[in-house]
Structure formats: C-alpha cells, structure tokens
N, C-alpha and C positions, 0 to 999 in steps of 0.2 A: 752715606747713601746705602739704603737697604739693598742687599744682593738678592736678585730675583731669578727664579728658574721656572721654565715652562715644561711641564710634563707632556711630551709629545707622543708617547706610545702607551699602549695598555700595560697594566701591571702583570708580571708573571711571577708565580710563586711555586715553591716546592711544598712538600707535605707539612714541613715544620714552619711555624710562624716566624722563625728567626731569619728566613731567607727571603729578602726583598730584592727584586731586580727591576729597574725601570730605565727607560731611555730618557735622558734629561738634556735640556737645552737652555743655556743662559739667555735671558731676554736682553735684547739690545735695541738701541734706537729710540728709547723713550727719554723724556726730558730729565735733566739732572736735578738733584735735590731729593728731598724726602718724599717718597711715594708710598701709599698704603692702601689697604682694602682692595686687594686684587680680585678680579673675577674675569671669566671669559664669557662674553655676552654677544650673541649674534655675530660670531666671527671676529670680534674685536677684544683686545686686552683692555679692560677698564680699570681705572684706579683713581684715587683721590689725592690731589696735590695742591697746596697753596689755596685751599678753600674752594677748589673746583673739581668736578668730575671730568676727567680726561679719558680719552680712549685712543688706541692705536690699532690699525688694521693688521691682521695676521695673514701674511702671504707666504706660503710654503714654509710654515712653522717659524717665520721670522717677522718681527714687528717692523713697521714702516713709519717711523715718526709718531708724533702724538699731538693732539689738540683738544680743546674743550669739546665735550660731546654735547652738541646742541639739542639732540633729541632727549637725552636724559635731563638736561637743564630745563627744557620746556615742561617736563613732567613736574619737577620740583627743583628749584635752583639751590636748595639747601641739602640735597641728598649727598651722602658721603660714601655710599656703597650700593651696588645694584647687582642682582642675580636673577635667574629665572628658574622656576620649577621645571625640570626636564620633561615632565609628563604633561602637566596641565598647560605649560607655557606662560603661566602667570608671572608677571614681573614683581619681585619683592625688593624693597630698598629700605635703607635706614637713614635717619638724620638726627641731629642733636636738637632736643627740645628742653625747655625749662619748665620744671614742675616743683613747687614748694621750695624755691631757691636752690634747686638742684638741676644740674644739666645731665639729662639722660639720653641714651641712644635708643630711639623708638623705631619699631618695625611697621612698615606699610606695604599693602599690596595695591597693584594698579591694574584696573580693567581697561585694556587697550581699546575695546569696542565702544564702551560707554565713556571713556576718558574720565574715569572716576577713581579717586584715591581713597582707600579705606585703611584706617589704623588697625593693626592686629593686636588684640588684647586678650587676656585670660582672667577669669574671675579670681582664681586662686594663685596667681603669679603676679608679683609686683616688683619687677626688676627691669634693668635695661637689656636690650637685645643688640648684640654686636656681631657683625659678620656672619649671618646665617648661611648655611650650606645644605644642599639637599642630596638625599640618596638617589641612586639611578632610577628607582621605581617611583620617586616623587612622594613617598609616604612618610619619610623621616626627615625632620629638619633639625640640624645641630647648630648651636650658636654659643657665643661666649657671653657671660653675664656676671655681675657682682651681686646678684640677688641673694637674699637670705636663704640659708639652707645648703650653701656650698661649703667648701673646706677652707676658703680664704682667698682673697684677691679675686681675680677673674677665674671662673670655672666654666667648663663646658656643660651645656644642658641640651636636652633633646625633647622634641614634641612629635607625636605621630598623628597622621591624618586619619580621621575616623569615617571619612566619606562625605562629611558636611563641614566640619570645623577641625581646627588643630587642638588636640588634647592638651591639658595642663602640663607644662614643661616639667621635666624631672632631671636632677643632676646625674651626670654619667657615672659618678661613683669614684672611689679612692684609687682604682687602677689607673684611671685617666687623670683625675683631678688631684691637686696637691694644695699645700698651704701657700704656694707661690701662684703665679698667673698662668693660665692656659687660655690661649687666644687663637684667632685665625684658623678655624677648622676648615678643612677641605676634604671632600669625599671623592675617591677614585675607585669605582667599582665596589668591591667589598671592603676597602680599607678607608679608615679615617686618619687623616693627617692633621697635626696641630702644632702650635708653637708654645713653648714653655720655658720659663727661667728657673725651673726647679734645679736644685743642687748647684746653683751658680753663685760664686762669690760676688760677682757684679750683677745686681738685680736687673740692670738694664740690658743684659745680654740674653738672647733667646736662642734655643736650639729647636730643631724640628724632630718630632716624634710620630710614631704610627702605631696603630693597632687595628685588628679586624673589627669592622663595625658590628658584626654578629659572628662569633667564633663557633666553630664546630670541631668536635672530636671524632675522628674516623678510625675504624678498625677494618682492615681488608677492603677499604673503599666504601664502606657503609657508614653513614652518619648515625652515631649512637647517642650523642648528646649535643645539644645546641646551647651555647652560652648566651645569656641575655646581652643586649647592647651595652657596650662599655666594659664588659667583664673579661675581655681577652687580654693577652699579654701585650704590654706596651714596650716599645723599643725605640731607642734613639737612632736616627738615621745616620749613615756613614757618609764619607765623601762621595760626590761633591756637594751633597746637601748641607752638611754641617762642616764648617771650617773655623778658622780662628776668629773671624769677624762675626757680627750678628747675623742670624739666619731666622728672620721673623715671619716670613710668609711663603707659601707655596701654592701654586694654582695648577689645576689639571684641565687640559683641553680635551674634552670628551669626543670632539669631532675627529681627532687624530688616532683613535684607538683602532 
C-alpha cells in the first residue's frame, strides 16, 4: 500500500534552499489497497483505486472514510485524476484513451456552467499528460509525460497560461528530470514536489524530491537574479517523507495554510 501524507500547514523556509520545514500528517481512514493520483478537491481527498475515482471528506485535517465520488463519475466515469485551477476554478482531469494502438493519458477541462468537456491539446506537443498540478497563481501547469524531448522515462513538463490558451509544454530540464522516471508533481506555494526513482537499484521504488518552482538569488534581502522554472537546486526530502518503503505521492492542502 502506498504511504500517503497530507501537508497540513504552509511551507516555511530559511534563506538557503536546503532548509525545508513542513508540518506533515499521515492520511488515514481511506480504503486499503493501491491508491494513486492524489488531489485535494473542494475539501475532499480524491484518488483513483480499482478503476474508480473515490474521495474522502477532510474534517479537521483528518480523512473520514471513502467512497466512489458520484459527482466526478457523472462528469466522466473513466477519469483517473481530477484537480482544479486555484484561480479560474476550472476542473481539469485525465483519463486513459487509445490512439494508434497506444494507451495514453489525456487531459480535459470541464465547464461546470455549460456542462461541457473539452480535450486540452497543443499543436507542437504530442505526448501523454499525467497528474497535472497548478501554481498558486494559476498560470503554470506542471505534469508528467513520456513525450519525445525528455531525458528518458517519465519527465516533468510545464505549460504557461498566456491569457487565452496554454502555451506549448516544455521539459523542466536536467536539474529536475533524469533518465529515470519523474512523476506525481505537486506545488506548494513556491515549491515543486515530485516523485522519482533516480539512483535507485530497485526501479519500482520512488522517493520524494523538491525544488523551488522559480528560484531567486538574494543579497542583503534584494533579489539580484531570478532562475527560470526548473533551474533551482533539487533535494531529496528527509523523514518522515522518505523512509524505507516506497514514497510515491504527496498532496498539499492549500486550505490549511
């Protein structure tokens, strides 16, 4: 069973990127078995298990049982991940589709007022979209993909909102990505968290890593240089996030900051 944690408080940092401090709470009360594709949606912990989207209400930072989320199922019974842009409020979700004898994870947006689903596509990007996550200003979307142009396996990509559409995705680069797999991105304020099996003898084991989404270099409190997205220092998280077992996903509850 995947070990899950809920970030319950805001991230606090010192001047150096190596100092990460968070309040963490282990999620309990959800069904047993393999669960994946975690997100916090409208006060509920959502996840995919045994072919269904399930959710569990969060009460006082604690989950209270779980069941099939009928609202999400009514939108699309085949969805396997759901999240919401924190600014626009638009619901985004993924599901598996078959194309040219391949099974891909495709991204959709849902208009709640018109009850209309639209597939999100890019002219210059032909790859799967897995587990999208949004920055707090809603203008950056990070996701995992096996698209050509990465370093190997699943890599993290990002797309920026230009006011009308999402720009063509770009890989996050060699600081974040590796020849192994980088998956399950999650954004907490200015930090990007993700899972990777880099430097692991057992390719099925994943650890959690973090880097600043956009890094800055400050002298006497003044910003003198701003590193582009994905160019900051990447570090492996310490206990209790990473332990002897697999640590494949992390989710942040923005309502508790």
